[in-house]
C-alpha positions as CSV (number, residue, x, y, z in Angstrom):
1,M,7.0,17.5,-2.2
2,T,5.0,15.2,0.3
3,D,7.4,13.0,2.5
4,G,7.2,9.3,2.0
5,Y,6.5,7.0,-1.4
6,N,3.5,4.7,-1.3
7,G,3.4,5.1,2.6
8,W,6.7,3.9,3.1
9,A,9.9,6.0,4.1
10,N,10.7,6.9,0.7
11,Y,11.3,5.1,-2.8
12,A,14.0,2.5,-1.8
13,T,12.0,1.4,1.4
14,W,9.2,0.8,-0.7
15,N,11.1,-0.8,-3.2
16,V,12.6,-3.4,-1.2
17,A,9.7,-3.5,0.4
18,L,7.5,-4.2,-3.1
19,W,10.0,-7.3,-3.9
20,I,10.3,-8.7,-0.9
21,G,6.4,-9.1,-0.9
22,S,5.8,-10.2,-4.1
23,D,8.6,-12.2,-5.5
24,E,8.2,-15.9,-4.2
25,G,11.6,-16.5,-3.7
26,L,12.8,-13.0,-1.9
27,Y,9.1,-13.6,0.4
28,H,10.1,-17.4,1.5
29,A,13.4,-16.3,2.3
30,A,12.5,-13.4,4.2
31,I,10.0,-15.7,5.7
32,D,13.0,-18.2,7.4
33,F,14.7,-14.7,9.4
34,R,10.7,-13.2,11.0
35,R,11.7,-14.8,14.3
36,V,14.6,-13.3,14.7
37,S,15.6,-10.1,16.5
38,A,16.7,-8.1,13.6
39,P,14.9,-10.0,10.4
40,Y,15.9,-7.5,7.7
41,K,19.3,-7.2,8.9
42,A,19.5,-11.1,8.8
43,F,17.5,-11.4,5.3
44,V,20.3,-8.8,3.8
45,A,23.1,-11.5,4.9
46,G,21.6,-14.2,3.5
47,M,21.3,-12.2,0.6
48,R,24.7,-11.3,0.6
49,E,25.4,-15.1,0.9
50,L,23.7,-15.7,-2.4
51,G,25.9,-13.3,-4.2
52,A,22.0,-10.8,-4.3
53,L,23.1,-7.4,-2.8
54,E,20.3,-5.7,-4.9
55,T,16.3,-5.6,-5.7
56,P,16.1,-5.9,-9.9
57,D,15.4,-2.5,-9.9
58,H,18.9,-2.1,-8.3
59,V,18.1,-0.9,-4.8
60,A,21.1,-2.1,-2.9
61,Y,19.9,-4.0,0.3
62,N,22.1,-2.4,2.4
63,D,21.3,1.5,1.1
64,R,21.6,3.9,3.6
65,S,18.1,5.5,3.2
66,L,16.3,2.3,4.0
67,D,13.9,2.6,7.3
68,I,14.7,-0.5,8.5
69,D,12.7,0.0,11.5
70,A,9.8,-0.7,8.8
71,L,11.6,-3.4,6.9
72,D,11.8,-5.5,10.3
73,K,8.1,-5.1,11.1
74,M,7.2,-6.1,7.5
75,I,9.0,-8.9,7.7
76,R,7.7,-10.2,11.1
77,E,4.1,-9.7,9.6
78,L,4.9,-11.8,6.8
């Protein structure tokens, strides 16, 4: 068994990154938070306010296995 999933720490991290990078609405939501100190945490709070708790593939935005550092970096690079 190999570590990681498609270059990401695991499936959950890959799935969240995939949706943020490929869904226009999620992409634009994430861009709004790219300059804050904890962009992914801010993104999750924004999604929670909208009632969105998971990706369309049912991966929770607050899944404990997410690589938050990698998601922060991805959002900062949008």
